[in-house]
N, C-alpha and C positions, 0 to 999 in steps of 0.2 A: 095873636099867636106868636110863640117864640120859635124862631127858626134856628134852625141850627143842626224817677220822680225827682222834679227839682224843688228845692225848698222855697217857701214864700219869700225869703230874703233875696233870692235870685231875681225876683220881679223888680225890685228897686234898683238893681245893679245892671240888669241886662235889657230885657224887652222894654221895660218902662222908661229907662233912661233915654231911649230914643223918641219917646212920646208917641205912643200907639194911638192911632185914629181909626175908629171903626164907623162906618156909615150904614144906614139902612137897617138897624136892628129894630125888631118889633117887640113890644111888650104887651102882656095881657092887661086888661083894665078892670076896674071895679064897675059894677052895674048899679044903676039907680040914681045917677046924677046926670045933669044935662051935659056936663063936660066930663069926658072919660078921664080916668086917672090910672096910673100904674102904681100899685102899692109899693112902699119903700122896700119891703122884703122881696117882692117879685122883681123889682128893679135891680136890687143888689145881686140877686141870683142870676138874672139875665146878663148883667154887666160882667160878672165873674165867668159865666159860661162863654161869652163872646171873646173875652180876653184870652181865656185858655185855648179856645178853638183857633184863634188867630195866631197865637204865639207858639202853640204846641207845648205849653208848660202846664203844670198842675193848676187847677182852679184856685185862684187867689181868694183871700179873705177880704170881702168888700162889705162896707156898711154905707147905707144911704140914710140921711136924717129925716127925709120926708118923701111923701108920694110925689110922683111927677105928673103935673097937670097936663092933660092932652090939648095943649094950645101950641101952635107953631111958634118956635123960638123960646118957649118956656124952658128954663134950665134948673138944674140942681147940682150940687157938688157931693159926690160920694168919696169915700176914703178906702184905699187899699192899705191894709196893715200887713207888713212882713213879719216873719218869725222873730227877727231881731228887734222888733218894735218900731222900726222905721215906717214912715207912712208916705203915701203918694196920693195926691189929689186927682180925682177923675171928674171931668165935667160931662154932664149928660144934657143934651139939647134936643128938644122935639123938632124933627124935620118935617113931619107930615102927620095928619090925622085923617083917617078914613073910617067913619062910623065909630066903632069901638076899638079899632086898631090904632095904636100910637107908635109911629116910627121915630127912632131917635139916633143921634150920632153920639159916639163916645170918644172923648179925647183925654188921654192921660197927660199929666204934667210932665215936663222934661226932667225935673230934678226932684228926687225924694227928700223928705225931711228926716234927718237922723233921729234915732231914738234918744229920748232925754235921759 
């Protein structure tokens, strides 16, 4: 279960520059496998919601390249893309798994990558 205007460019320059760390986020999982997974779309949406809720800013544009496997310490890297084209890496790490519930920590990089 998932718990829970500035431009997207503000993300790279303000809240994210400090390196946001969120703990204990939960994501929904896909059914039918022995190991639960959070789909890449659900993961991206959950990360965006949690970043927005924590910083009080608009929901950022987040993309995740793959589903997050529900195994403790499993990680994936998502990307926050600002309106100006700059990007910021976001690491998502599984902290706990309880049945079909996958809890994960979110850590944004300290420094954005400028648009090319």
